[in-house]
C-alpha positions, -999 to 999 in steps of 0.1 A, spaced: -363 629 -191 -338 607 -173 -320 627 -146 -302 599 -127 -291 563 -129 -295 538 -100 -277 505 -99 -301 478 -86 -284 446 -78 -303 413 -76 -331 430 -96 -343 397 -111 -352 381 -78 -384 383 -60 -382 416 -41 -357 431 -66 -380 426 -96 -409 441 -78 -388 471 -68 -376 476 -103 -412 476 -115 -423 499 -87 -395 524 -92 -400 526 -130 -436 534 -124 -432 559 -95 -401 578 -106 -401 585 -144 -368 605 -141 -349 574 -130 -330 549 -152 -321 515 -137 -291 494 -144 -301 460 -131 -272 436 -122 -282 400 -115 -263 367 -117 -295 348 -126 -288 321 -101 -316 297 -91 -339 324 -77 -332 351 -103 -355 349 -134 -358 373 -163 -395 361 -166 -401 382 -135 -390 413 -155 -408 405 -187 -428 438 -187 -397 458 -178 -371 445 -203 -383 467 -232 -383 499 -212 -356 524 -224 -351 532 -187 -342 496 -177 -308 481 -187 -302 445 -176 -267 431 -171 -260 395 -162 -232 393 -137 -222 389 -100 -217 416 -74 -185 397 -66 -170 408 -99 -152 440 -90 -142 449 -125 -177 446 -138 -192 466 -109 -167 494 -113 -172 495 -151 -210 498 -147 -207 526 -121 -184 545 -144 -201 538 -178 -236 547 -166 -225 575 -141 -244 558 -114 -255 580 -85 -271 555 -62 -270 517 -54 -298 496 -40 -284 462 -30 -308 433 -31 -283 407 -44 -279 379 -19 -282 342 -13 -314 343 7 -327 310 19 -319 297 54 -321 260 44 -295 265 17 -272 283 40 -273 254 64 -263 229 37 -237 252 19 -227 283 41 -197 292 20 -215 306 -9 -235 329 14 -202 344 27 -189 348 -8 -219 366 -21 -235 383 8 -204 395 25 -177 395 -2 -202 410 -27 -212 437 -4 -176 447 2 -171 449 -36 -201 472 -40 -191 494 -10 -155 498 -22 -166 506 -58 -193 530 -45 -168 549 -24 -142 551 -52 -168 562 -78 -185 589 -58 -218 572 -54 -241 595 -35 -262 569 -16 -259 532 -9 -290 513 3 -284 479 18 -316 458 19 -312 435 49 -335 414 70 -350 411 105 -333 378 109 -301 395 118 -317 402 152 -321 366 161 -352 352 178 -378 368 201 -398 353 230 -435 355 232 -436 393 235 -414 423 225 -404 438 191 -372 442 172 -361 479 171 -332 494 152 -311 493 184 -318 456 191 -284 439 193 -276 417 163 -277 380 172 -280 360 139 -287 323 144 -282 309 109 -253 312 83 -277 332 61 -285 357 88 -249 358 99 -238 368 64 -265 395 63 -254 409 96 -218 409 85 -228 429 54 -247 453 77 -216 458 98 -196 465 67 -221 492 55 -219 508 90 -181 508 89 -180 524 54 -202 552 66 -183 558 99 -148 553 85 -150 567 50 -181 589 51 -200 569 25 -237 579 25 -254 547 35 -288 535 47 -297 500 59 -332 486 59 -343 455 78 -376 440 66 -399 413 79 -411 383 57 -422 394 23 -449 378 2 -465 386 -31 -461 381 -69 -430 366 -84 -417 349 -52 -396 319 -58 -413 287 -45 -386 278 -19 -403 303 4 -433 293 26 -463 311 9 -456 302 -28 -445 267 -19 -478 261 -1 -498 277 -29 -482 256 -56 -483 223 -36 -520 229 -28 -528 236 -64 -515 202 -73 -530 184 -42 -496 176 -29 -486 175 7 -477 208 24 -445 204 45 -447 224 77 -416 225 99 -419 213 136 -452 222 152 -459 251 127 -461 277 155 -431 297 145 -443 334 143 -434 358 115 -445 393 106 -458 394 71 -452 423 47 -467 427 12 -439 432 -13 -453 464 -28 -454 479 6 -418 470 11 -409 486 -22 -426 519 -13 -407 519 20 -374 513 2 -380 543 -20 -388 564 10 -356 552 28 -335 558 -3 -348 594 -8 -354 606 27 -335 583 51 -308 599 72 -272 591 63 -259 562 83 -295 553 94 -312 520 99 -349 515 93 -370 485 102 -398 477 78 -427 456 90 -462 447 80 -478 448 115 -491 413 108 -478 385 131 -490 350 122 -478 315 129 -467 295 99 -496 271 105 -521 300 104 -506 311 70 -509 276 56 -545 272 68 -554 306 52 -540 295 19 -558 262 20 -591 280 28 -585 304 -1 -580 275 -25 -608 254 -10 -584 226 -2 -585 202 29 -564 206 60 -554 169 55 -528 181 30 -506 195 58 -477 172 67 -455 181 97 -418 175 90 -387 175 112 -378 211 122 -347 226 106 -317 233 128 -317 266 147 -352 276 136 -360 310 152 -392 309 170 -406 344 166 -398 376 147 -417 409 151 -408 443 139 -412 478 154 -415 500 124 -423 532 142 -391 550 132 -398 548 94 -434 558 101 -424 588 123 -394 600 103 -404 592 67 -442 589 69 -443 554 57 -467 526 68 -480 495 51 -511 499 30 -520 462 24 -538 441 50 -529 404 51 -563 391 41 -563 412 9 -526 406 2 -528 368 5 -559 367 -17 -541 387 -44 -510 366 -41 -530 333 -45 -548 348 -75 -515 359 -91 -500 324 -88 -532 308 -102 -533 332 -132 -496 331 -141 -492 295 -152 -464 302 -177 -443 319 -150 -449 290 -126 -440 264 -152 -407 282 -161 -396 287 -125 -404 252 -111 -376 236 -131 -358 203 -126 -332 221 -104 -359 233 -81 -375 198 -79 -342 184 -69 -338 210 -42 -374 203 -29 -366 166 -26 -334 173 -7 -351 197 17 -383 179 24 -383 144 9 -363 126 36 -376 144 67 -396 123 92 -429 134 108 -426 156 139 
């Protein structure tokens, strides 16, 4: 029996669709209203197994549409909001920062205002470790690390985080912010590193690697992220911030080489391209707070997770064909086609 309704925004994207699937399976008393604008990275094919569920109601629309958001909160008597909806790619933010402000900041403000007016009991903002900026060779991001975003994307996410904090402290809205490291897994749109490299390698195409390839990221399997989000939503303290990491630091070059080895492809496919502006050198997460307070820790090791991810992309040809559209190919040429070798 359905006991509560949660509004999930951006639930047709990579992490959002995995969260919808995870939540439906783990919490049978929950109904989901899924609001997504279906822009380039949103795809109903990623929700194919959820669309017929009586506990999943999909609505196409933007979080910047205040009238629609308020209608959904009222019509479905929504008790909680989980906000994934965001323009999410750093390269795109560099070429067109305005849309990132409109969606990531303006949309968050719409959601927060509507949540406050509608009596929503909990608002979860899904953020990113990129709001902290860049680390040196050692050290970890903690929840008290000062925010120092270095790209228009991360600046827009940091701005939304500040709005969430302000709505908690000023108006008493029950909020939680989570900041995750780099996700990977099924249904990830191929602008991101891992699916891009898998798909290119499958077609024996060159694998574009920015700069020297030694930028370091912490990698988190998407199902682990989803379980952490459920824990934060249910058990996190009001006004709290929780870092979510995979305890797996790897250079981009190491990740690419792992994928090539998994696919039995030659290293000669790697092509170094001109680094993007403001490319942060290293991210690393201290996730001890969510471990100590909420009992969460990642279950998936990287070797197993990357093997599962490669296998998923190999066995889901129909999804791949649908996602890699003409619009994506144009984007790919714009991002990588005219960059010289490093």
